[in-house]
MIKOL-585054 format. One line per 5 residues: number of its first residue (from 1); their letters; for each residue z, x, y of N, C-alpha, C, O. Coordinates in Angstrom, 3 decimals. Example, Ala and Ser with C-alpha at 12.3 -4.5 7.8 and 13.67 -1.06 7.14 Angstrom:
<pts>
1> as> 7.800 13.190 -5.690 7.800 12.300 -4.500 7.800 13.200 -3.300 8.465 14.236 -3.319 | 7.080 12.850 -2.250 7.140 13.670 -1.060 7.870 12.900 0.030 8.039 13.409 1.138
</pts>
This chain:
<pts>
1> miqvi> -18.496 2.186 33.067 -18.137 3.566 32.817 -16.629 3.772 32.950 -16.020 4.477 32.145 | -16.037 3.160 33.959 -14.592 3.292 34.165 -13.838 2.712 32.975 -12.807 3.250 32.570 | -14.350 1.610 32.409 -13.692 1.003 31.250 -13.711 1.949 30.050 -12.734 2.022 29.305 | -14.795 2.660 29.862 -14.903 3.614 28.758 -13.909 4.754 28.954 -13.235 5.165 28.009 | -13.819 5.260 30.174 -12.877 6.343 30.469 -11.445 5.869 30.274 -10.622 6.589 29.709
6> maaal> -11.144 4.656 30.742 -9.793 4.099 30.582 -9.458 3.927 29.094 -8.349 4.246 28.664 | -10.413 3.427 28.319 -10.174 3.238 26.888 -9.926 4.578 26.207 -9.029 4.694 25.371 | -10.713 5.586 26.558 -10.523 6.919 25.975 -9.173 7.493 26.366 -8.494 8.107 25.543 | -8.783 7.295 27.620 -7.485 7.795 28.079 -6.347 7.101 27.345 -5.368 7.746 26.972 | -6.465 5.797 27.136 -5.428 5.060 26.400 -5.327 5.539 24.958 -4.225 5.692 24.431
11> llfaa> -6.464 5.775 24.320 -6.446 6.281 22.945 -5.800 7.657 22.880 -5.013 7.930 21.973 | -6.120 8.518 23.823 -5.523 9.851 23.864 -4.022 9.756 24.096 -3.246 10.457 23.446 | -3.610 8.890 25.020 -2.189 8.697 25.315 -1.459 8.181 24.076 -0.365 8.649 23.763 | -2.059 7.219 23.369 -1.440 6.682 22.153 -1.315 7.769 21.093 -0.312 7.830 20.384 | -2.321 8.622 20.982 -2.267 9.711 19.998 -1.157 10.688 20.330 -0.453 11.161 19.438
16> vlsga> -0.997 10.993 21.617 0.062 11.911 22.036 1.426 11.306 21.748 2.316 11.989 21.240 | 1.597 10.022 22.070 2.878 9.357 21.811 3.205 9.298 20.327 4.369 9.409 19.941 | 2.187 9.124 19.494 2.435 9.013 18.059 2.650 10.368 17.409 3.015 10.438 16.235 | 2.432 11.439 18.146 2.630 12.774 17.595 1.450 13.261 16.790 1.558 14.247 16.061 | 0.325 12.585 16.910 -0.855 12.997 16.159 -1.273 14.393 16.595 -1.229 14.739 17.776
21> eagpv> -1.672 15.169 15.628 -2.083 16.532 15.926 -3.597 16.585 16.038 -4.313 16.048 15.193 | -4.071 17.228 17.074 -5.506 17.383 17.246 -5.987 18.496 16.342 -5.219 19.372 15.944 | -7.242 18.452 16.030 -7.809 19.519 15.225 -8.762 18.963 14.201 -8.734 17.769 13.900 | -9.599 19.810 13.668 -10.587 19.350 12.708 -9.943 18.965 11.383 -8.905 19.499 10.990 | -10.583 18.032 10.717 -10.142 17.627 9.388 -10.728 18.609 8.392 -11.909 18.947 8.472
26> dpakp> -9.927 19.061 7.471 -10.380 20.011 6.460 -11.059 19.235 5.338 -10.374 18.541 4.586 | -12.391 19.329 5.196 -13.085 18.571 4.156 -12.721 19.030 2.748 -12.932 18.290 1.787 | -12.183 20.231 2.612 -11.789 20.726 1.292 -10.480 20.093 0.834 -10.120 20.192 -0.339 | -9.779 19.453 1.738 -8.489 18.848 1.417 -8.595 17.336 1.615 -8.253 16.832 2.685 | -9.066 16.603 0.599 -9.227 15.165 0.761 -7.871 14.492 0.966 -6.861 14.902 0.392
31> aaptg> -7.873 13.467 1.783 -6.640 12.730 2.062 -6.249 11.905 0.844 -7.101 11.465 0.071 | -4.953 11.707 0.690 -4.459 10.849 -0.383 -4.864 9.418 -0.084 -4.923 9.025 1.081 | -5.144 8.634 -1.115 -5.419 7.226 -0.858 -4.176 6.558 -0.284 -3.058 7.026 -0.501 | -4.366 5.492 0.430 -3.239 4.755 0.991 -3.255 3.332 0.451 -4.215 2.904 -0.190 | -2.174 2.610 0.721 -2.094 1.227 0.281 -2.009 1.121 -1.225 -1.284 1.876 -1.873
36> agfrg> -2.763 0.169 -1.787 -2.682 -0.121 -3.221 -3.059 1.078 -4.088 -2.499 1.243 -5.172 | -3.983 1.908 -3.646 -4.405 3.058 -4.438 -3.408 4.201 -4.465 -3.498 5.087 -5.315 | -2.460 4.187 -3.544 -1.514 5.296 -3.446 -0.591 5.370 -4.652 -0.299 6.468 -5.127 | -0.123 4.234 -5.161 0.842 4.237 -6.259 0.280 4.942 -7.492 0.946 5.807 -8.062 | -0.915 4.591 -7.904 -1.516 5.245 -9.060 -1.722 6.730 -8.822 -1.481 7.554 -9.704
41> fitev> -2.171 7.059 -7.615 -2.395 8.456 -7.252 -1.101 9.261 -7.342 -1.076 10.317 -7.975 | -0.029 8.778 -6.718 1.218 9.551 -6.679 1.877 9.591 -8.057 2.540 10.574 -8.388 | 1.710 8.550 -8.861 2.229 8.576 -10.234 1.545 9.695 -11.012 2.197 10.436 -11.748 | 0.231 9.813 -10.847 -0.513 10.887 -11.515 -0.077 12.260 -11.013 0.012 13.209 -11.791 | 0.193 12.365 -9.718 0.655 13.647 -9.162 1.958 14.059 -9.832 2.094 15.202 -10.267
46> farvg> 2.924 13.135 -9.921 4.203 13.468 -10.559 4.006 13.815 -12.033 4.630 14.752 -12.533 | 3.159 13.086 -12.727 2.907 13.384 -14.138 2.279 14.772 -14.280 2.590 15.501 -15.222 | 1.408 15.133 -13.359 0.721 16.425 -13.406 1.660 17.587 -13.125 1.586 18.617 -13.795 | 2.547 17.436 -12.137 3.413 18.561 -11.767 4.605 18.700 -12.701 5.260 19.742 -12.718 | 4.892 17.672 -13.470 6.024 17.716 -14.393 7.271 17.148 -13.752 7.568 17.422 -12.589
51> tegmn> 7.992 16.362 -14.513 9.170 15.680 -13.970 10.448 16.030 -14.717 11.482 15.394 -14.510 | 10.385 17.029 -15.577 11.573 17.466 -16.329 12.250 16.299 -17.048 13.477 16.215 -17.105 | 11.439 15.412 -17.589 11.969 14.285 -18.354 12.261 13.047 -17.533 12.545 11.988 -18.092 | 12.196 13.163 -16.208 12.393 11.972 -15.378 11.134 11.116 -15.423 10.033 11.617 -15.653 | 11.312 9.840 -15.203 10.219 8.883 -15.271 9.325 9.002 -14.029 9.790 8.749 -12.917
56> peela> 8.048 9.384 -14.197 7.166 9.520 -13.040 6.969 8.210 -12.283 6.742 8.219 -11.073 | 7.056 7.080 -12.993 6.932 5.769 -12.332 8.064 5.553 -11.336 7.847 5.011 -10.253 | 9.264 5.972 -11.699 10.405 5.803 -10.798 10.279 6.712 -9.581 10.568 6.298 -8.458 | 9.852 7.938 -9.805 9.646 8.860 -8.688 8.527 8.345 -7.785 8.608 8.452 -6.562 | 7.492 7.789 -8.393 6.393 7.221 -7.612 6.870 6.036 -6.781 6.434 5.857 -5.644
61> tmavl> 7.762 5.228 -7.346 8.307 4.094 -6.593 9.036 4.589 -5.352 8.885 4.025 -4.269 | 9.829 5.647 -5.515 10.501 6.232 -4.350 9.473 6.707 -3.327 9.623 6.459 -2.131 | 8.436 7.384 -3.794 7.417 7.911 -2.885 6.682 6.790 -2.155 6.383 6.913 -0.968 | 6.395 5.706 -2.856 5.726 4.567 -2.220 6.580 4.033 -1.083 6.078 3.771 0.010 | 7.871 3.874 -1.343 8.775 3.359 -0.318 8.957 4.368 0.820 8.901 3.997 1.993
66> etasg> 9.171 5.626 0.479 9.433 6.656 1.492 8.226 6.935 2.393 8.395 7.335 3.544 | 7.028 6.728 1.883 5.819 7.082 2.640 5.055 5.872 3.161 3.970 6.023 3.722 | 5.606 4.673 2.983 4.890 3.441 3.358 3.524 3.415 2.662 2.486 3.226 3.296 | 3.557 3.608 1.354 2.347 3.623 0.523 1.324 4.658 0.986 0.116 4.425 0.951 | 1.838 5.801 1.418 0.960 6.887 1.829 0.433 6.767 3.245 -0.360 7.603 3.678
71> tgkaf> 0.858 5.742 3.981 0.346 5.536 5.337 1.248 6.123 6.416 0.839 6.204 7.574 | 2.457 6.529 6.067 3.412 7.009 7.060 2.971 8.291 7.748 2.438 9.203 7.116 | 3.202 8.343 9.048 2.812 9.509 9.848 3.504 10.777 9.356 2.876 11.831 9.265 | 4.790 10.678 9.041 5.525 11.864 8.586 4.958 12.378 7.265 4.831 13.588 7.078 | 4.616 11.474 6.352 4.044 11.901 5.074 2.709 12.601 5.292 2.447 13.650 4.703
76> katnn> 1.877 12.024 6.131 0.566 12.631 6.389 0.706 14.020 7.004 -0.137 14.890 6.783 | 1.767 14.225 7.772 1.978 15.520 8.425 2.675 16.531 7.520 2.607 17.733 7.778 | 3.356 16.058 6.446 4.209 16.955 5.665 3.870 17.084 4.187 4.290 18.053 3.555 | 3.129 16.148 3.617 2.928 16.103 2.159 4.270 16.026 1.431 4.423 16.586 0.346 | 5.230 15.338 2.025 6.603 15.250 1.515 6.841 13.834 0.990 7.279 12.971 1.750
81> pgsih> 6.562 13.572 -0.301 6.649 12.207 -0.813 8.068 11.641 -0.876 8.239 10.432 -1.027 | 9.071 12.480 -0.765 10.448 11.998 -0.816 11.138 11.987 0.533 12.317 11.644 0.624 | 10.423 12.356 1.574 11.011 12.474 2.923 12.261 13.352 2.897 13.272 13.024 3.518 | 12.182 14.468 2.173 13.330 15.363 2.027 13.560 16.118 3.329 12.638 16.703 3.897 | 14.795 16.093 3.786 15.165 16.794 5.019 15.230 18.291 4.771 15.190 18.736 3.623
86> khgwt> 15.329 19.059 5.826 15.213 20.518 5.725 16.444 21.220 5.169 16.377 22.426 4.932 | 17.551 20.546 4.949 18.804 21.175 4.501 18.544 22.299 3.493 18.020 22.060 2.405 | 18.915 23.515 3.868 18.768 24.657 2.975 17.339 25.150 2.821 17.077 25.998 1.968 | 16.437 24.660 3.596 15.015 24.970 3.482 14.633 26.007 4.526 14.982 25.871 5.699 | 13.918 27.040 4.104 13.488 28.067 5.052 11.987 28.004 5.317 11.457 28.805 6.087
91> gptyt> 11.307 27.063 4.689 9.866 26.924 4.881 9.526 26.121 6.124 10.396 25.826 6.944 | 8.254 25.769 6.257 7.805 25.006 7.425 8.468 23.630 7.483 8.827 23.057 6.455 | 8.622 23.113 8.696 9.249 21.804 8.888 8.432 20.962 9.860 7.519 21.446 10.528 | 8.790 19.702 9.912 8.165 18.732 10.812 9.284 17.870 11.375 10.126 17.378 10.624 | 9.298 17.685 12.686 10.307 16.850 13.318 9.697 15.497 13.651 8.692 15.415 14.356
96> ttfge> 10.316 14.433 13.134 9.817 13.080 13.381 10.176 12.639 14.795 10.939 13.305 15.494 | 9.624 11.526 15.195 9.935 10.982 16.518 11.390 10.547 16.610 11.908 10.354 17.710 | 12.056 10.389 15.473 13.476 10.023 15.452 14.381 11.246 15.374 15.603 11.118 15.299 | 13.778 12.434 15.393 14.556 13.666 15.376 14.916 14.169 13.989 15.641 15.156 13.866 | 14.426 13.514 12.942 14.679 14.000 11.582 13.780 15.214 11.332 12.596 15.200 11.672
101> vlrky> 14.350 16.253 10.741 13.569 17.453 10.441 13.300 17.457 8.940 14.218 17.584 8.130 | 12.029 17.317 8.586 11.619 17.207 7.187 10.949 18.483 6.707 10.352 19.229 7.483 | 11.063 18.710 5.412 10.340 19.816 4.788 8.846 19.508 4.847 8.427 18.356 4.734 | 8.059 20.558 5.024 6.609 20.410 5.104 5.978 21.265 4.011 6.353 22.423 3.826 | 5.016 20.690 3.287 4.386 21.367 2.158 2.881 21.497 2.380 2.279 20.711 3.111
106> stied> 2.288 22.494 1.743 0.844 22.712 1.846 0.057 21.623 1.134 -1.017 21.224 1.585 | 0.604 21.140 0.008 -0.090 20.118 -0.775 0.893 19.032 -1.205 2.107 19.234 -1.199 | 0.354 17.898 -1.571 1.186 16.807 -2.087 1.834 17.237 -3.399 2.977 16.875 -3.677 | 1.109 18.004 -4.202 1.674 18.496 -5.458 2.899 19.366 -5.203 3.900 19.248 -5.910 | 2.829 20.233 -4.204 3.993 21.060 -3.860 5.169 20.188 -3.439 6.310 20.455 -3.814
111> gardm> 4.893 19.149 -2.662 5.951 18.236 -2.236 6.562 17.485 -3.404 7.780 17.323 -3.467 | 5.728 17.025 -4.329 6.222 16.311 -5.509 7.052 17.245 -6.390 8.112 16.865 -6.888 | 6.561 18.463 -6.576 7.281 19.460 -7.377 8.665 19.731 -6.777 9.652 19.821 -7.508 | 8.737 19.859 -5.458 10.020 20.134 -4.815 10.939 18.917 -4.860 12.158 19.070 -4.930 | 10.379 17.719 -4.821 11.207 16.515 -4.935 11.908 16.489 -6.293 13.097 16.184 -6.382
116> vkfll> 11.158 16.813 -7.347 11.749 16.879 -8.691 12.841 17.945 -8.717 13.946 17.689 -9.196 | 12.542 19.127 -8.210 13.518 20.224 -8.188 14.753 19.834 -7.380 15.880 20.112 -7.793 | 14.545 19.191 -6.229 15.647 18.781 -5.364 16.605 17.851 -6.113 17.823 18.000 -6.020 | 16.053 16.906 -6.845 16.892 15.999 -7.636 17.648 16.756 -8.727 18.822 16.487 -8.978 | 16.970 17.699 -9.367 17.568 18.429 -10.487 18.674 19.392 -10.070 19.670 19.522 -10.781
121> vnpry> 18.522 20.066 -8.939 19.483 21.115 -8.573 20.655 20.622 -7.731 21.628 21.352 -7.548 | 20.581 19.414 -7.223 21.670 18.878 -6.417 22.608 18.057 -7.288 22.222 16.995 -7.778 | 23.837 18.532 -7.490 24.779 17.835 -8.369 24.996 16.371 -8.000 25.283 15.550 -8.872 | 24.863 16.040 -6.734 25.104 14.647 -6.344 24.077 13.693 -6.951 24.312 12.486 -7.000 | 22.940 14.220 -7.415 21.923 13.376 -8.040 21.938 13.451 -9.564 21.027 12.927 -10.206
126> skava> 22.939 14.082 -10.156 22.962 14.261 -11.615 22.970 12.925 -12.360 22.318 12.796 -13.396 | 23.692 11.939 -11.851 23.701 10.617 -12.506 22.336 9.947 -12.389 21.894 9.264 -13.313 | 21.674 10.140 -11.263 20.342 9.559 -11.080 19.343 10.196 -12.045 18.522 9.502 -12.645 | 19.419 11.521 -12.189 18.517 12.219 -13.112 18.750 11.727 -14.538 17.797 11.448 -15.266 | 20.007 11.621 -14.932 20.324 11.128 -16.278 19.822 9.697 -16.460 19.300 9.350 -17.520
131> asrgr> 19.978 8.875 -15.434 19.537 7.480 -15.522 18.021 7.373 -15.575 17.490 6.443 -16.182 | 17.318 8.308 -14.950 15.860 8.265 -14.953 15.307 8.471 -16.353 14.184 8.072 -16.659 | 16.093 9.083 -17.172 15.669 9.281 -18.561 16.025 8.056 -19.397 15.853 8.049 -20.615 | 16.522 7.025 -18.725 16.922 5.786 -19.397 16.351 4.571 -18.695 15.135 4.402 -18.611 | 17.238 3.725 -18.190 16.822 2.453 -17.592 16.428 2.607 -16.127 17.145 3.238 -15.350
136> tgrff> 15.307 2.041 -15.756 14.790 2.125 -14.395 15.787 1.607 -13.368 16.006 2.261 -12.349 | 16.375 0.489 -13.600 17.304 -0.101 -12.637 18.487 0.796 -12.337 18.965 0.814 -11.203 | 18.970 1.532 -13.306 20.100 2.446 -13.084 19.676 3.635 -12.222 20.454 4.087 -11.381 | 18.478 4.143 -12.411 18.016 5.257 -11.585 18.030 4.860 -10.118 18.541 5.597 -9.274 | 17.477 3.708 -9.818 17.420 3.263 -8.429 18.822 3.103 -7.853 19.079 3.501 -6.717
141> aevaa> 19.720 2.526 -8.629 21.102 2.349 -8.162 21.788 3.698 -7.966 22.495 3.898 -6.979 | 21.583 4.617 -8.896 22.249 5.925 -8.814 21.700 6.791 -7.683 22.466 7.471 -7.001 | 20.387 6.773 -7.478 19.820 7.590 -6.403 20.258 7.033 -5.045 20.468 7.792 -4.099 | 20.394 5.725 -4.953 20.886 5.114 -3.710 22.360 5.439 -3.504 22.772 5.785 -2.396 | 23.154 5.329 -4.563 24.592 5.612 -4.463 24.851 7.071 -4.087 25.840 7.378 -3.422
146> agwat> 23.962 7.963 -4.513 24.124 9.389 -4.208 23.728 9.715 -2.770 23.967 10.826 -2.298 | 23.128 8.761 -2.076 22.835 8.958 -0.665 21.437 9.422 -0.318 21.247 10.056 0.720 | 20.447 9.125 -1.155 19.082 9.544 -0.837 18.635 8.973 0.509 17.972 9.653 1.293 | 19.003 7.725 0.766 18.616 7.063 2.018 19.835 6.406 2.642 20.834 6.155 1.968 | 19.743 6.132 3.922 20.875 5.510 4.617 20.849 3.990 4.532 21.838 3.339 4.870
151> sltya> 19.753 3.421 4.093 19.648 1.972 3.995 20.629 1.429 2.961 20.714 1.935 1.842 | 21.360 0.404 3.347 22.305 -0.224 2.417 21.583 -0.990 1.317 22.186 -1.310 0.292 | 20.312 -1.286 1.511 19.543 -2.046 0.522 18.526 -1.166 -0.215 17.581 -1.684 -0.810 | 18.711 0.142 -0.180 17.726 1.061 -0.757 17.476 0.785 -2.245 16.322 0.722 -2.667 | 18.520 0.621 -3.034 18.339 0.368 -4.473 17.566 -0.929 -4.695 16.648 -0.974 -5.514
156> adlqr> 17.931 -1.971 -3.977 17.234 -3.253 -4.113 15.784 -3.138 -3.643 14.884 -3.728 -4.241 | 15.563 -2.382 -2.579 14.198 -2.180 -2.079 13.350 -1.437 -3.108 12.191 -1.788 -3.328 | 13.922 -0.414 -3.737 13.208 0.316 -4.790 12.894 -0.604 -5.966 11.775 -0.607 -6.480 | 13.884 -1.378 -6.384 13.680 -2.271 -7.523 12.606 -3.309 -7.211 11.750 -3.594 -8.048 | 12.653 -3.867 -6.010 11.658 -4.870 -5.609 10.256 -4.249 -5.591 9.299 -4.861 -6.066
161> ehdtr> 10.138 -3.040 -5.046 8.846 -2.348 -5.025 8.343 -2.112 -6.447 7.172 -2.347 -6.746 | 9.232 -1.648 -7.316 8.868 -1.403 -8.717 8.413 -2.691 -9.393 7.374 -2.721 -10.054 | 9.191 -3.748 -9.225 8.874 -5.020 -9.875 7.573 -5.617 -9.346 6.784 -6.174 -10.109 | 7.355 -5.501 -8.051 6.133 -6.030 -7.448 4.912 -5.325 -8.018 3.909 -5.965 -8.334 | 4.998 -4.024 -8.146 3.855 -3.249 -8.640 3.622 -3.446 -10.134 2.484 -3.402 -10.602
166> ngtrt> 4.699 -3.663 -10.877 4.574 -3.763 -12.329 4.625 -5.192 -12.847 4.347 -5.442 -14.020 | 4.980 -6.130 -11.974 5.059 -7.523 -12.392 6.170 -7.787 -13.386 6.095 -8.734 -14.170 | 7.211 -6.950 -13.359 8.305 -7.105 -14.314 9.642 -6.910 -13.635 9.727 -6.431 -12.504 | 10.666 -7.286 -14.339 12.045 -6.998 -13.921 12.634 -6.140 -15.022 12.706 -6.578 -16.171 | 13.063 -4.908 -14.691 13.478 -3.973 -15.735 14.964 -3.684 -15.752 15.441 -3.003 -16.659
171> a> 15.699 -4.172 -14.794 17.129 -3.849 -14.755 17.947 -4.871 -15.503 19.170 -4.753 -15.572
</pts>
């Protein structure tokens, strides 16, 4: 009996440390697939919400990387496929364990729609938007150069993710 109580206490402690939120799961809101199924799902989401001429495959590649294929805790808490920070945002937010404050959306579609809008309205991403209407490799390089992520290898990571999923080299 003590072992069962200890195991339950450890699970509860781990949940608290991970920032997991208690509460019932809403059966009307099915979870996004994770892992291999996430890429097709998020590509369809971007195609459905509209990309203003940008390539949904490229946006999906960013989402796969930003969300750890839909498994990331922040993504599950925010429906934010681009891990967009709160800058200029007055809506709900989520603070990660690293102190990053991310925009939080009601649905994945809302998050995808705002990711497209964010790219379109921010002048620093204008070259990336233009490149998305052209060669895949340039989009990844331009979005990285504009500062989407702090990783020095972000463009290469995006390209590798894209190539792995598509079995091609497009740059």
